[in-house]
C-alpha positions in Angstrom: -17.7 28.9 -3.4 -15.5 25.9 -2.6 -17.2 22.5 -2.7 -18.3 20.9 0.5 -16.3 17.7 0.8 -16.8 14.4 2.6 -13.6 12.4 2.9 -13.5 8.6 3.2 -10.4 6.7 4.3 -8.8 4.7 7.1 -5.0 4.2 7.2 -2.0 6.5 7.5 -1.7 6.6 3.7 -4.9 8.7 3.6 -3.9 11.3 6.2 -1.7 13.6 4.0 -4.6 13.8 1.6 -7.0 14.9 4.3 -4.5 17.3 5.7 -3.8 19.0 2.4 -7.5 19.7 1.8 -7.8 21.2 5.3 -4.7 23.3 4.7 -6.2 24.6 1.4 -9.3 25.7 3.3 -11.7 23.3 1.6 -14.7 22.7 3.8 -14.4 19.1 4.8 -17.8 18.6 6.4 -17.4 15.0 7.4 -15.1 12.1 7.5 -16.1 8.4 7.0 -13.7 5.8 8.4 -13.5 2.3 9.8 -15.0 1.4 13.1 -12.7 1.3 16.1 -11.1 -2.1 16.8 -9.6 -3.8 19.8 -5.9 -4.3 19.5 -2.5 -3.9 21.1 -1.1 -6.3 23.7 -3.8 -8.8 24.6 -6.3 -7.1 22.3 -7.3 -4.9 25.3 -6.9 -1.4 23.7 -9.4 0.3 21.5 -7.6 1.5 18.4 -8.8 4.4 16.2 -7.9 4.7 12.6 -5.2 7.2 11.6 -7.8 9.2 9.6 -10.2 9.4 12.6 -7.4 10.8 14.8 -6.7 13.4 12.1 -10.3 14.4 11.8 -10.8 14.7 15.6 -7.7 16.9 15.8 -9.3 19.3 13.3 -12.8 19.1 14.8 -14.4 17.4 11.8 -17.4 15.2 12.4 -16.7 11.5 12.0 -19.0 8.7 10.9 -18.0 5.1 11.4 -20.7 2.9 9.8 -20.5 -0.9 10.0 -22.9 -1.1 7.0 -22.6 1.4 4.2 -26.0 0.3 2.9 -27.7 1.1 6.1 -30.5 3.7 5.6 -29.5 5.4 8.9 -26.0 5.9 7.7 -27.0 7.1 4.3 -29.4 9.6 5.9 -26.5 10.9 8.1 -24.3 11.2 5.0 -27.0 13.0 3.0 -27.5 15.5 5.9 -23.8 16.6 5.5 -24.8 18.1 2.1 -21.5 17.3 0.4 -20.9 18.5 -3.1 -18.0 16.0 -3.6 -16.9 12.8 -1.9 -13.2 11.7 -1.9 -12.1 8.1 -1.3 -8.5 7.3 -0.2 -7.8 3.7 0.9 -11.3 2.9 2.0 -13.7 0.1 1.1 -16.0 -0.5 -1.9 -19.0 1.9 -1.9 -22.6 1.0 -2.8 -24.0 3.1 -5.7 -26.4 4.9 -3.4 -23.3 6.4 -1.6 -21.0 7.1 -4.5 -23.7 8.6 -6.6 -25.0 11.0 -3.8 -23.1 14.3 -4.3 -23.6 16.6 -7.3 -19.9 16.4 -8.3 -19.8 12.7 -7.8 -17.2 10.6 -5.9 -13.6 10.1 -6.9 -10.9 7.8 -5.7 -7.1 8.1 -5.3 -5.6 4.8 -6.4 -1.9 3.8 -6.0 -1.0 2.9 -9.6 -1.0 4.2 -13.1 -4.4 2.8 -14.0 -5.5 0.7 -15.8 -2.4 -1.1 -14.6 -2.5 -2.7 -11.2 -6.2 -2.6 -10.4 -6.9 -4.2 -7.0 -5.9 -4.2 -3.3 -2.1 -4.2 -3.5 -1.0 -2.0 -6.4 2.2 -0.8 -4.9 3.4 -4.3 -3.9 2.8 -5.8 -7.3 4.5 -2.9 -9.2 7.7 -3.6 -7.2 7.3 -7.4 -7.3 7.1 -7.2 -11.1 10.2 -5.1 -11.3 8.6 -1.9 -12.7 10.9 1.1 -13.0 8.0 3.5 -12.3 4.5 3.5 -11.0 2.3 6.4 -9.9 -1.2 7.4 -8.7 -4.4 8.1 -10.4 -7.6 9.9 -9.5 -10.7 8.5 -11.1 -14.5 8.7 -10.9 -16.0 5.8 -9.0 -18.5 3.6 -10.9 -19.9 0.1 -10.4 -16.8 -2.0 -11.1 -13.8 -1.5 -8.8 -10.9 0.7 -10.2 -12.4 1.0 -13.7 -13.9 4.5 -13.7 -12.9 7.3 -16.0 -9.6 8.9 -15.0 -9.2 12.5 -14.0 -5.4 12.9 -13.4 -2.2 10.9 -12.9 1.2 11.4 -11.5 4.3 9.2 -12.2 6.6 8.0 -9.4 10.0 6.4 -10.1 10.9 3.1 -8.4 14.6 2.7 -7.7 16.4 -0.7 -8.1 16.5 -1.3 -4.3 13.3 0.5 -3.3 10.9 -1.5 -1.2 7.1 -1.3 -1.4 7.4 0.7 1.9 9.7 3.3 0.2 7.3 3.7 -2.7 4.3 3.9 -0.3 5.8 6.7 1.7 6.6 8.8 -1.4 3.2 8.0 -3.0 1.4 9.1 0.2 2.7 12.6 -0.4 2.6 12.7 -4.2 -1.0 11.4 -4.0 -2.1 14.1 -1.7 -0.8 16.8 -4.1 -2.5 15.0 -7.1 -5.8 14.8 -5.0 -5.7 18.6 -4.4 -5.1 19.3 -8.1 -8.1 17.1 -8.9 -10.4 18.9 -6.5 -9.4 22.2 -8.1 -10.1 20.8 -11.5 -13.6 19.6 -10.4 -14.2 22.9 -8.7 -13.6 24.9 -11.9 -14.9 22.3 -14.3 -11.7 22.5 -16.3 -11.0 18.8 -16.7 -11.3 16.0 -19.3 -12.3 12.5 -18.3 -10.2 9.7 -19.9 -11.6 6.2 -20.4 -9.4 3.4 -19.2 -8.0 1.1 -21.8 -9.1 -2.3 -20.4 -6.7 -4.1 -22.7 -3.8 -2.7 -20.7 -5.3 -3.7 -17.3 -3.4 -6.1 -15.0 -4.5 -7.3 -11.6 -3.0 -6.4 -8.2 -4.8 -8.9 -5.9 -4.7 -9.0 -2.1 -1.6 -10.7 -0.7 -1.9 -13.7 1.5 0.7 -15.6 3.6 0.7 -18.6 1.2 1.8 -16.5 -1.8 4.5 -14.7 0.0 6.9 -17.7 0.3 10.2 -17.3 -1.6 10.9 -19.8 -4.4 14.7 -20.1 -4.4 14.7 -21.7 -7.8 13.7 -18.4 -9.5 16.2 -16.0 -11.0 18.0 -13.9 -8.5 16.6 -10.6 -9.7 13.1 -12.0 -9.6 13.6 -13.0 -5.9 15.1 -9.6 -5.1 12.0 -7.9 -6.6 9.7 -10.3 -4.6 11.4 -9.4 -1.3 11.3 -5.7 -2.1 7.7 -5.8 -3.1 6.6 -7.4 0.1 8.7 -5.3 2.4 8.0 -4.2 5.1 4.6 -5.9 5.1 3.5 -8.7 4.7 7.1 -9.7 4.1 8.6 -12.5 2.0 9.3 -15.6 4.0 11.2 -18.9 3.8 12.0 -21.8 6.0 15.2 -22.7 7.9 15.4 -25.7 10.1 11.6 -26.0 10.2 11.2 -22.4 11.4 9.8 -19.5 9.4 12.2 -16.6 8.5 10.9 -13.3 7.1 13.4 -11.4 4.9 12.7 -7.7 5.2 15.6 -6.1 3.3 18.1 -7.5 0.8 20.2 -6.5 -2.2 21.2 -8.6 -5.2 24.6 -8.9 -6.7 25.3 -10.7 -9.9 28.0 -13.3 -9.7 28.9 -16.5 -11.5 28.9 -19.5 -9.1 28.1 -23.1 -8.7 26.4 -23.0 -5.3 23.0 -24.6 -5.0 20.0 -22.2 -4.8 19.1 -21.3 -1.2 22.6 -22.1 0.3 23.4 -19.6 3.1 27.0 -18.3 3.2 28.4 -16.1 6.0 31.5 -15.1 7.8 29.4 -15.3 11.0 30.2 -11.7 11.8 29.4 -9.1 9.1 27.5 -10.6 6.1 24.8 -13.1 5.3 24.2 -14.0 1.7 22.1 -16.6 -0.1 23.0 -18.3 -3.4 20.5 -17.6 -6.1 20.5 -18.1 -9.9 22.9 -15.5 -11.3 24.4 -14.2 -8.1 23.8 -13.8 -4.4 21.1 -12.2 -2.3 22.7 -10.2 0.6 20.4 -10.1 3.6 20.3 -6.9 5.6 17.2 -7.2 7.8 15.3 -10.3 8.8 12.9 -11.7 11.3 12.9 -15.1 12.9 9.6 -16.7 14.0 8.5 -15.3 17.3 11.2 -12.6 17.4 11.5 -8.9 16.5 13.0 -7.7 13.2 16.8 -7.4 13.4 19.7 -6.4 11.3 22.0 -9.1 9.9 24.7 -8.0 12.4 22.3 -8.5 15.3 21.2 -11.9 13.9 24.8 -13.1 13.6 25.7 -12.0 17.1 22.9 -14.0 18.6 22.7 -17.0 16.3 25.1 -19.6 14.8 24.4 -21.3 11.5 25.2 -24.9 10.9 27.5 -25.9 8.0 25.8 -26.0 4.6 22.6 -24.4 6.1 20.1 -23.6 3.4 16.7 -21.9 3.1 13.9 -24.1 1.8 
């Protein structure tokens, strides 16, 4: 008999994982997700999580606890009689929750653990110029992202891939890895692998203040930084006391004597920034208070003063 599963997750990233379990006829007896929030224009619309919408489409019961330590929530969770709990992009669980089912609780994490433990593993892998990353399923324990590993899958990172590109591929690869892991737990044919803590590196949450571009860094480093923060939260810089987010760019090596941050353009077709070792060609950007736009659209609607430079 297939194990009864409770699925925990919130964003779009988790939806393929839930869908693949349903398609494989596993009994998903409940979904735990974030509470609905007000959003949209003027914060007047009640927004449901992507996982909740998926669960509702399939007629799966949904719980949206504000407090995971609440006895009322834990009683509701226990009543679902799950054999296994699966976490994909959710929040940290108290032991009373992750230790509840007989097969335990496992998490799908967006890195090749023990590398990139933390809230932003995809972003930091790209920022650090990795040629590959991957996803890992592991048993949840007390310390975040440190439990024994069940399975891993490697995902390449191309030289111009953004964090968004990797996210979209990992969303699908991770779902397949998750299904493989459930099958392993179902049959008992698996071997837990202890994480080597000496290989761990952090992937902390990103904040606005650490997303600003330092134009004095090497050009390839800046390119990786832009890629790793695209499309969100986006690398940013200043131009004429206004914030500019750089969404997409490519780097070309070139010998030059231009100062770092200098903007060069023909005012029609290209926009490039002088960096150490070459030029960063901008393809998509966002001015403060405006929508994202291609470089062509930007140049049609804006004029750059002579010797303009990003700070």
